[in-house]
TIVO-2410 file (N, C-alpha, C; in nm, 3 decimals):
# residues 142
REC num residu      c1      c2      c3 atome chaine
REC   1      X   1.788  -4.376  -1.527     N      A
REC   1      X   1.868  -4.239  -1.527    CA      A
REC   1      X   1.712  -4.138  -1.618     C      A
REC   2      X   1.608  -4.213  -1.653     N      A
REC   2      X   1.491  -4.196  -1.669    CA      A
REC   2      X   1.474  -4.137  -1.540     C      A
REC   3      X   1.442  -4.253  -1.458     N      A
REC   3      X   1.350  -4.162  -1.267    CA      A
REC   3      X   1.480  -4.051  -1.301     C      A
REC   4      X   1.567  -4.068  -1.272     N      A
REC   4      X   1.609  -3.941  -1.192    CA      A
REC   4      X   1.571  -3.864  -1.260     C      A
REC   5      X   1.539  -3.828  -1.436     N      A
REC   5      X   1.523  -3.727  -1.459    CA      A
REC   5      X   1.314  -3.701  -1.458     C      A
REC   6      X   1.278  -3.801  -1.459     N      A
REC   6      X   1.151  -3.763  -1.425    CA      A
REC   6      X   1.125  -3.663  -1.291     C      A
REC   7      X   1.156  -3.711  -1.166     N      A
REC   7      X   1.184  -3.688  -1.059    CA      A
REC   7      X   1.237  -3.574  -1.039     C      A
REC   8      X   1.368  -3.515  -1.129     N      A
REC   8      X   1.417  -3.360  -1.097    CA      A
REC   8      X   1.239  -3.328  -1.149     C      A
REC   9      X   1.211  -3.379  -1.296     N      A
REC   9      X   1.130  -3.267  -1.378    CA      A
REC   9      X   0.969  -3.267  -1.260     C      A
REC  10      X   0.924  -3.319  -1.217     N      A
REC  10      X   0.866  -3.357  -1.086    CA      A
REC  10      X   0.872  -3.219  -0.986     C      A
REC  11      X   1.031  -3.246  -0.926     N      A
REC  11      X   1.037  -3.132  -0.850    CA      A
REC  11      X   0.987  -2.993  -0.920     C      A
REC  12      X   1.127  -2.983  -0.998     N      A
REC  12      X   1.050  -2.846  -1.048    CA      A
REC  12      X   0.925  -2.756  -1.068     C      A
REC  13      X   0.847  -2.905  -1.155     N      A
REC  13      X   0.772  -2.847  -1.162    CA      A
REC  13      X   0.647  -2.802  -0.991     C      A
REC  14      X   0.676  -2.910  -0.858     N      A
REC  14      X   0.617  -2.830  -0.786    CA      A
REC  14      X   0.687  -2.764  -0.704     C      A
REC  15      X   0.801  -2.702  -0.775     N      A
REC  15      X   0.825  -2.584  -0.720    CA      A
REC  15      X   0.765  -2.449  -0.795     C      A
REC  16      X   0.737  -2.446  -0.895     N      A
REC  16      X   0.724  -2.395  -0.959    CA      A
REC  16      X   0.589  -2.336  -0.943     C      A
REC  17      X   0.527  -2.417  -0.876     N      A
REC  17      X   0.343  -2.447  -0.821    CA      A
REC  17      X   0.338  -2.370  -0.752     C      A
REC  18      X   0.430  -2.391  -0.634     N      A
REC  18      X   0.439  -2.273  -0.511    CA      A
REC  18      X   0.404  -2.179  -0.507     C      A
REC  19      X   0.332  -2.112  -0.478     N      A
REC  19      X   0.324  -1.965  -0.419    CA      A
REC  19      X   0.444  -1.869  -0.394     C      A
REC  20      X   0.457  -1.756  -0.450     N      A
REC  20      X   0.585  -1.700  -0.421    CA      A
REC  20      X   0.606  -1.625  -0.295     C      A
REC  21      X   0.725  -1.625  -0.220     N      A
REC  21      X   0.688  -1.621  -0.053    CA      A
REC  21      X   0.647  -1.460  -0.102     C      A
REC  22      X   0.561  -1.342  -0.056     N      A
REC  22      X   0.539  -1.229  -0.030    CA      A
REC  22      X   0.627  -1.156   0.072     C      A
REC  23      X   0.677  -1.035   0.019     N      A
REC  23      X   0.782  -0.955   0.091    CA      A
REC  23      X   0.696  -0.868   0.155     C      A
REC  24      X   0.724  -0.841   0.303     N      A
REC  24      X   0.644  -0.706   0.353    CA      A
REC  24      X   0.735  -0.590   0.411     C      A
REC  25      X   0.692  -0.495   0.303     N      A
REC  25      X   0.862  -0.355   0.412    CA      A
REC  25      X   0.777  -0.263   0.502     C      A
REC  26      X   0.825  -0.227   0.611     N      A
REC  26      X   0.680  -0.197   0.663    CA      A
REC  26      X   0.789  -0.023   0.762     C      A
REC  27      X   0.760   0.069   0.703     N      A
REC  27      X   0.815   0.249   0.754    CA      A
REC  27      X   0.694   0.368   0.888     C      A
REC  28      X   0.761   0.356   0.923     N      A
REC  28      X   0.698   0.406   0.998    CA      A
REC  28      X   0.661   0.558   0.935     C      A
REC  29      X   0.601   0.674   0.909     N      A
REC  29      X   0.585   0.816   0.967    CA      A
REC  29      X   0.580   0.866   1.011     C      A
REC  30      X   0.676   1.001   1.018     N      A
REC  30      X   0.699   1.055   1.074    CA      A
REC  30      X   0.753   1.173   1.042     C      A
REC  31      X   0.614   1.253   1.035     N      A
REC  31      X   0.649   1.454   0.997    CA      A
REC  31      X   0.727   1.510   1.120     C      A
REC  32      X   0.736   1.631   1.064     N      A
REC  32      X   0.819   1.686   1.078    CA      A
REC  32      X   0.803   1.781   1.126     C      A
REC  33      X   0.793   1.874   1.210     N      A
REC  33      X   0.740   1.956   1.300    CA      A
REC  33      X   0.719   2.110   1.241     C      A
REC  34      X   0.528   2.107   1.224     N      A
REC  34      X   0.548   2.227   1.109    CA      A
REC  34      X   0.474   2.149   0.969     C      A
REC  35      X   0.540   2.037   0.915     N      A
REC  35      X   0.518   2.002   0.753    CA      A
REC  35      X   0.435   1.858   0.810     C      A
REC  36      X   0.244   1.872   0.755     N      A
REC  36      X   0.207   1.775   0.766    CA      A
REC  36      X   0.161   1.727   0.683     C      A
REC  37      X   0.242   1.680   0.573     N      A
REC  37      X   0.299   1.590   0.457    CA      A
REC  37      X   0.410   1.573   0.466     C      A
REC  38      X   0.420   1.440   0.389     N      A
REC  38      X   0.528   1.365   0.346    CA      A
REC  38      X   0.524   1.258   0.273     C      A
REC  39      X   0.619   1.235   0.128     N      A
REC  39      X   0.596   1.203   0.016    CA      A
REC  39      X   0.698   1.085  -0.022     C      A
REC  40      X   0.665   0.994  -0.009     N      A
REC  40      X   0.710   0.833  -0.025    CA      A
REC  40      X   0.783   0.801  -0.155     C      A
REC  41      X   0.841   0.749  -0.238     N      A
REC  41      X   0.847   0.721  -0.367    CA      A
REC  41      X   0.944   0.538  -0.351     C      A
REC  42      X   0.838   0.466  -0.405     N      A
REC  42      X   0.901   0.295  -0.385    CA      A
REC  42      X   0.831   0.239  -0.465     C      A
REC  43      X   0.867   0.051  -0.495     N      A
REC  43      X   0.765   0.058  -0.571    CA      A
REC  43      X   0.783  -0.100  -0.523     C      A
REC  44      X   0.659  -0.179  -0.592     N      A
REC  44      X   0.570  -0.350  -0.516    CA      A
REC  44      X   0.543  -0.374  -0.674     C      A
REC  45      X   0.577  -0.575  -0.637     N      A
REC  45      X   0.550  -0.647  -0.796    CA      A
REC  45      X   0.475  -0.710  -0.723     C      A
REC  46      X   0.426  -0.835  -0.790     N      A
REC  46      X   0.352  -0.889  -0.744    CA      A
REC  46      X   0.363  -0.988  -0.573     C      A
REC  47      X   0.452  -0.978  -0.566     N      A
REC  47      X   0.502  -1.067  -0.491    CA      A
REC  47      X   0.545  -0.956  -0.326     C      A
REC  48      X   0.523  -0.788  -0.321     N      A
REC  48      X   0.578  -0.726  -0.237    CA      A
REC  48      X   0.429  -0.650  -0.238     C      A
REC  49      X   0.460  -0.600  -0.086     N      A
REC  49      X   0.375  -0.521  -0.022    CA      A
REC  49      X   0.410  -0.422   0.057     C      A
REC  50      X   0.447  -0.274   0.036     N      A
REC  50      X   0.518  -0.186   0.136    CA      A
REC  50      X   0.365  -0.153   0.188     C      A
REC  51      X   0.380  -0.094   0.347     N      A
REC  51      X   0.329  -0.112   0.496    CA      A
REC  51      X   0.391   0.068   0.518     C      A
REC  52      X   0.272   0.144   0.514     N      A
REC  52      X   0.339   0.254   0.619    CA      A
REC  52      X   0.263   0.275   0.703     C      A
REC  53      X   0.290   0.314   0.797     N      A
REC  53      X   0.247   0.325   0.995    CA      A
REC  53      X   0.243   0.445   0.946     C      A
REC  54      X   0.074   0.543   1.051     N      A
REC  54      X   0.140   0.696   1.031    CA      A
REC  54      X   0.014   0.671   1.180     C      A
REC  55      X   0.012   0.778   1.267     N      A
REC  55      X   0.001   0.723   1.395    CA      A
REC  55      X  -0.125   0.944   1.366     C      A
REC  56      X  -0.196   0.917   1.472     N      A
REC  56      X  -0.338   1.029   1.433    CA      A
REC  56      X  -0.400   0.976   1.469     C      A
REC  57      X  -0.452   1.068   1.587     N      A
REC  57      X  -0.623   1.119   1.625    CA      A
REC  57      X  -0.706   1.174   1.550     C      A
REC  58      X  -0.800   1.117   1.602     N      A
REC  58      X  -0.938   1.131   1.572    CA      A
REC  58      X  -0.988   1.313   1.572     C      A
REC  59      X  -1.071   1.316   1.456     N      A
REC  59      X  -1.087   1.469   1.445    CA      A
REC  59      X  -0.972   1.531   1.299     C      A
REC  60      X  -0.843   1.458   1.326     N      A
REC  60      X  -0.811   1.455   1.202    CA      A
REC  60      X  -0.793   1.427   1.068     C      A
REC  61      X  -0.757   1.490   0.967     N      A
REC  61      X  -0.821   1.429   0.780    CA      A
REC  61      X  -0.662   1.340   0.715     C      A
REC  62      X  -0.707   1.228   0.708     N      A
REC  62      X  -0.606   1.197   0.651    CA      A
REC  62      X  -0.596   1.213   0.519     C      A
REC  63      X  -0.470   1.277   0.426     N      A
REC  63      X  -0.522   1.216   0.245    CA      A
REC  63      X  -0.416   1.168   0.206     C      A
REC  64      X  -0.476   1.105   0.113     N      A
REC  64      X  -0.371   1.011   0.070    CA      A
REC  64      X  -0.404   1.083  -0.076     C      A
REC  65      X  -0.270   1.050  -0.165     N      A
REC  65      X  -0.257   1.082  -0.325    CA      A
REC  65      X  -0.127   0.973  -0.377     C      A
REC  66      X  -0.178   0.848  -0.446     N      A
REC  66      X  -0.109   0.797  -0.519    CA      A
REC  66      X  -0.093   0.844  -0.622     C      A
REC  67      X   0.059   0.881  -0.609     N      A
REC  67      X   0.115   0.935  -0.834    CA      A
REC  67      X   0.155   0.756  -0.913     C      A
REC  68      X   0.063   0.726  -1.002     N      A
REC  68      X   0.142   0.539  -1.076    CA      A
REC  68      X   0.149   0.538  -1.139     C      A
REC  69      X   0.202   0.499  -1.241     N      A
REC  69      X   0.213   0.457  -1.407    CA      A
REC  69      X   0.128   0.323  -1.435     C      A
REC  70      X   0.167   0.294  -1.301     N      A
REC  70      X   0.087   0.170  -1.354    CA      A
REC  70      X  -0.060   0.134  -1.289     C      A
REC  71      X  -0.152   0.160  -1.371     N      A
REC  71      X  -0.350   0.105  -1.323    CA      A
REC  71      X  -0.345  -0.016  -1.202     C      A
REC  72      X  -0.258  -0.087  -1.242     N      A
REC  72      X  -0.288  -0.188  -1.112    CA      A
REC  72      X  -0.237  -0.173  -0.990     C      A
REC  73      X  -0.183  -0.095  -0.922     N      A
REC  73      X  -0.100  -0.044  -0.830    CA      A
REC  73      X  -0.264   0.043  -0.743     C      A
REC  74      X  -0.262   0.004  -0.589     N      A
REC  74      X  -0.395   0.012  -0.535    CA      A
REC  74      X  -0.322   0.034  -0.384     C      A
REC  75      X  -0.411   0.120  -0.323     N      A
REC  75      X  -0.328   0.167  -0.157    CA      A
REC  75      X  -0.454   0.142  -0.068     C      A
REC  76      X  -0.475   0.084   0.016     N      A
REC  76      X  -0.530   0.074   0.119    CA      A
REC  76      X  -0.528   0.100   0.201     C      A
REC  77      X  -0.633   0.201   0.324     N      A
REC  77      X  -0.618   0.228   0.443    CA      A
REC  77      X  -0.711   0.127   0.528     C      A
REC  78      X  -0.605   0.115   0.645     N      A
REC  78      X  -0.678   0.034   0.754    CA      A
REC  78      X  -0.646   0.098   0.905     C      A
REC  79      X  -0.759   0.092   0.962     N      A
REC  79      X  -0.725   0.190   1.090    CA      A
REC  79      X  -0.717   0.087   1.202     C      A
REC  80      X  -0.689   0.201   1.302     N      A
REC  80      X  -0.620   0.095   1.405    CA      A
REC  80      X  -0.662  -0.065   1.469     C      A
REC  81      X  -0.584  -0.171   1.436     N      A
REC  81      X  -0.632  -0.262   1.459    CA      A
REC  81      X  -0.743  -0.338   1.398     C      A
REC  82      X  -0.789  -0.285   1.242     N      A
REC  82      X  -0.875  -0.332   1.209    CA      A
REC  82      X  -0.795  -0.416   1.073     C      A
REC  83      X  -0.879  -0.588   1.099     N      A
REC  83      X  -0.817  -0.646   0.975    CA      A
REC  83      X  -0.874  -0.657   0.807     C      A
REC  84      X  -1.016  -0.535   0.811     N      A
REC  84      X  -0.983  -0.536   0.656    CA      A
REC  84      X  -1.036  -0.357   0.634     C      A
REC  85      X  -1.020  -0.339   0.544     N      A
REC  85      X  -0.935  -0.190   0.423    CA      A
REC  85      X  -1.101  -0.092   0.489     C      A
REC  86      X  -1.080   0.030   0.549     N      A
REC  86      X  -1.160   0.151   0.564    CA      A
REC  86      X  -1.211   0.143   0.381     C      A
REC  87      X  -1.114   0.153   0.328     N      A
REC  87      X  -1.124   0.124   0.156    CA      A
REC  87      X  -1.023   0.133   0.047     C      A
REC  88      X  -1.008   0.064  -0.078     N      A
REC  88      X  -0.925   0.080  -0.145    CA      A
REC  88      X  -0.911   0.196  -0.240     C      A
REC  89      X  -0.861   0.247  -0.235     N      A
REC  89      X  -0.826   0.396  -0.343    CA      A
REC  89      X  -0.865   0.255  -0.480     C      A
REC  90      X  -0.947   0.283  -0.582     N      A
REC  90      X  -0.955   0.282  -0.709    CA      A
REC  90      X  -0.916   0.275  -0.808     C      A
REC  91      X  -0.894   0.272  -0.930     N      A
REC  91      X  -0.765   0.216  -1.016    CA      A
REC  91      X  -0.775   0.407  -1.099     C      A
REC  92      X  -0.906   0.440  -1.083     N      A
REC  92      X  -0.958   0.516  -1.180    CA      A
REC  92      X  -0.962   0.710  -1.072     C      A
REC  93      X  -0.932   0.722  -0.931     N      A
REC  93      X  -0.910   0.823  -0.805    CA      A
REC  93      X  -0.792   0.797  -0.724     C      A
REC  94      X  -0.696   0.822  -0.763     N      A
REC  94      X  -0.583   0.811  -0.646    CA      A
REC  94      X  -0.562   0.911  -0.550     C      A
REC  95      X  -0.595   0.983  -0.521     N      A
REC  95      X  -0.645   1.128  -0.453    CA      A
REC  95      X  -0.745   1.061  -0.340     C      A
REC  96      X  -0.739   1.097  -0.187     N      A
REC  96      X  -0.844   1.028  -0.137    CA      A
REC  96      X  -0.826   1.153   0.027     C      A
REC  97      X  -0.931   1.202   0.059     N      A
REC  97      X  -0.952   1.267   0.157    CA      A
REC  97      X  -1.061   1.190   0.276     C      A
REC  98      X  -1.000   1.142   0.420     N      A
REC  98      X  -1.103   1.121   0.493    CA      A
REC  98      X  -1.049   1.140   0.609     C      A
REC  99      X  -1.168   1.176   0.706     N      A
REC  99      X  -1.170   1.207   0.813    CA      A
REC  99      X  -1.194   1.114   0.944     C      A
REC 100      X  -1.076   1.115   1.051     N      A
REC 100      X  -1.069   0.995   1.106    CA      A
REC 100      X  -1.112   0.985   1.208     C      A
REC 101      X  -1.234   0.890   1.295     N      A
REC 101      X  -1.264   0.898   1.362    CA      A
REC 101      X  -1.261   0.850   1.530     C      A
REC 102      X  -1.081   0.795   1.447     N      A
REC 102      X  -1.100   0.762   1.606    CA      A
REC 102      X  -0.904   0.798   1.594     C      A
REC 103      X  -0.832   0.785   1.670     N      A
REC 103      X  -0.706   0.795   1.780    CA      A
REC 103      X  -0.607   0.667   1.794     C      A
REC 104      X  -0.506   0.642   1.673     N      A
REC 104      X  -0.419   0.538   1.667    CA      A
REC 104      X  -0.306   0.508   1.565     C      A
REC 105      X  -0.266   0.425   1.549     N      A
REC 105      X  -0.219   0.390   1.428    CA      A
REC 105      X  -0.279   0.344   1.270     C      A
REC 106      X  -0.262   0.454   1.220     N      A
REC 106      X  -0.342   0.353   1.103    CA      A
REC 106      X  -0.285   0.291   0.995     C      A
REC 107      X  -0.317   0.193   0.916     N      A
REC 107      X  -0.220   0.121   0.829    CA      A
REC 107      X  -0.204   0.193   0.697     C      A
REC 108      X  -0.154   0.210   0.560     N      A
REC 108      X  -0.142   0.243   0.435    CA      A
REC 108      X  -0.089   0.124   0.400     C      A
REC 109      X  -0.150   0.038   0.296     N      A
REC 109      X  -0.079  -0.072   0.232    CA      A
REC 109      X  -0.055  -0.059   0.033     C      A
REC 110      X   0.054  -0.003  -0.011     N      A
REC 110      X   0.065  -0.024  -0.134    CA      A
REC 110      X   0.093  -0.131  -0.199     C      A
REC 111      X  -0.028  -0.235  -0.272     N      A
REC 111      X   0.037  -0.333  -0.368    CA      A
REC 111      X  -0.052  -0.268  -0.529     C      A
REC 112      X   0.033  -0.397  -0.536     N      A
REC 112      X  -0.067  -0.444  -0.689    CA      A
REC 112      X  -0.167  -0.519  -0.678     C      A
REC 113      X  -0.306  -0.511  -0.741     N      A
REC 113      X  -0.367  -0.592  -0.773    CA      A
REC 113      X  -0.367  -0.718  -0.802     C      A
REC 114      X  -0.417  -0.794  -0.713     N      A
REC 114      X  -0.383  -0.943  -0.733    CA      A
REC 114      X  -0.369  -0.982  -0.913     C      A
REC 115      X  -0.529  -0.961  -0.941     N      A
REC 115      X  -0.578  -1.034  -1.058    CA      A
REC 115      X  -0.554  -0.907  -1.201     C      A
REC 116      X  -0.440  -0.824  -1.136     N      A
REC 116      X  -0.441  -0.737  -1.248    CA      A
REC 116      X  -0.279  -0.682  -1.281     C      A
REC 117      X  -0.190  -0.822  -1.190     N      A
REC 117      X  -0.062  -0.838  -1.149    CA      A
REC 117      X  -0.018  -0.882  -1.251     C      A
REC 118      X   0.061  -0.844  -1.359     N      A
REC 118      X   0.156  -0.910  -1.493    CA      A
REC 118      X   0.262  -0.977  -1.431     C      A
REC 119      X   0.301  -1.139  -1.468     N      A
REC 119      X   0.445  -1.178  -1.340    CA      A
REC 119      X   0.547  -1.104  -1.371     C      A
REC 120      X   0.615  -1.077  -1.303     N      A
REC 120      X   0.759  -1.007  -1.305    CA      A
REC 120      X   0.791  -0.869  -1.333     C      A
REC 121      X   0.613  -0.784  -1.359     N      A
REC 121      X   0.564  -0.670  -1.339    CA      A
REC 121      X   0.640  -0.614  -1.230     C      A
REC 122      X   0.702  -0.512  -1.221     N      A
REC 122      X   0.703  -0.391  -1.078    CA      A
REC 122      X   0.637  -0.228  -1.114     C      A
REC 123      X   0.618  -0.234  -1.047     N      A
REC 123      X   0.545  -0.059  -1.098    CA      A
REC 123      X   0.584   0.046  -0.958     C      A
REC 124      X   0.673   0.163  -1.008     N      A
REC 124      X   0.705   0.233  -0.984    CA      A
REC 124      X   0.621   0.335  -0.869     C      A
REC 125      X   0.596   0.384  -0.804     N      A
REC 125      X   0.473   0.476  -0.739    CA      A
REC 125      X   0.554   0.578  -0.618     C      A
REC 126      X   0.469   0.685  -0.659     N      A
REC 126      X   0.484   0.839  -0.566    CA      A
REC 126      X   0.323   0.765  -0.467     C      A
REC 127      X   0.361   0.861  -0.305     N      A
REC 127      X   0.220   0.845  -0.236    CA      A
REC 127      X   0.317   0.943  -0.121     C      A
REC 128      X   0.188   1.070  -0.137     N      A
REC 128      X   0.191   1.129  -0.055    CA      A
REC 128      X   0.112   1.161   0.066     C      A
REC 129      X   0.101   1.143   0.213     N      A
REC 129      X   0.055   1.130   0.324    CA      A
REC 129      X   0.062   1.227   0.383     C      A
REC 130      X  -0.057   1.279   0.415     N      A
REC 130      X  -0.095   1.410   0.485    CA      A
REC 130      X  -0.191   1.405   0.629     C      A
REC 131      X  -0.138   1.476   0.664     N      A
REC 131      X  -0.215   1.470   0.864    CA      A
REC 131      X  -0.231   1.580   0.858     C      A
REC 132      X  -0.403   1.656   0.845     N      A
REC 132      X  -0.395   1.795   0.909    CA      A
REC 132      X  -0.534   1.822   1.005     C      A
REC 133      X  -0.610   1.903   1.101     N      A
REC 133      X  -0.653   1.877   1.186    CA      A
REC 133      X  -0.743   1.965   1.082     C      A
REC 134      X  -0.870   1.928   1.132     N      A
REC 134      X  -1.049   1.909   1.016    CA      A
REC 134      X  -1.047   2.066   0.984     C      A
REC 135      X  -1.018   2.180   1.035     N      A
REC 135      X  -1.082   2.283   1.021    CA      A
REC 135      X  -0.921   2.310   0.940     C      A
REC 136      X  -0.813   2.302   0.964     N      A
REC 136      X  -0.729   2.380   0.840    CA      A
REC 136      X  -0.718   2.286   0.677     C      A
REC 137      X  -0.784   2.176   0.711     N      A
REC 137      X  -0.826   2.102   0.595    CA      A
REC 137      X  -0.953   2.124   0.546     C      A
REC 138      X  -0.989   2.200   0.591     N      A
REC 138      X  -1.215   2.273   0.530    CA      A
REC 138      X  -1.153   2.406   0.503     C      A
REC 139      X  -1.030   2.470   0.523     N      A
REC 139      X  -0.993   2.569   0.518    CA      A
REC 139      X  -0.941   2.591   0.348     C      A
REC 140      X  -0.850   2.446   0.346     N      A
REC 140      X  -0.722   2.460   0.276    CA      A
REC 140      X  -0.830   2.355   0.126     C      A
REC 141      X  -0.922   2.269   0.145     N      A
REC 141      X  -1.009   2.246   0.017    CA      A
REC 141      X  -1.105   2.326  -0.052     C      A
REC 142      X  -1.084   2.295  -0.150     N      A
REC 142      X  -1.167   2.408  -0.294    CA      A
REC 142      X  -1.271   2.415  -0.242     C      A
***
């Protein structure tokens, strides 16, 4: 009896020590004709990442704006085929504009910073993605 209890307790400890399964939700971003901006609302937790795929051309400008009530929420941008992020939006600046140097599918990942996420924390967010020609972006910028 004691052996069974110890075995059960050991199994529970081992199971709780295993890392949780990471959930990844991927969505392709398609813009309506003449509308270069799209806003997505979602949520992430310590075990999930939301991925947006945006096809853009060299010379265009990609603008990201993240509205987040939780400072631990991050957004990272990856160039086509890259394993390393071009940048991760820090918690003090949630709006970024970057000219694109190559054509292809850019990957945008929204996630909670691992060292800042609290257990069972769920963070809602709104992410606005805008792709414009460099000439239009120059005219729009203040």
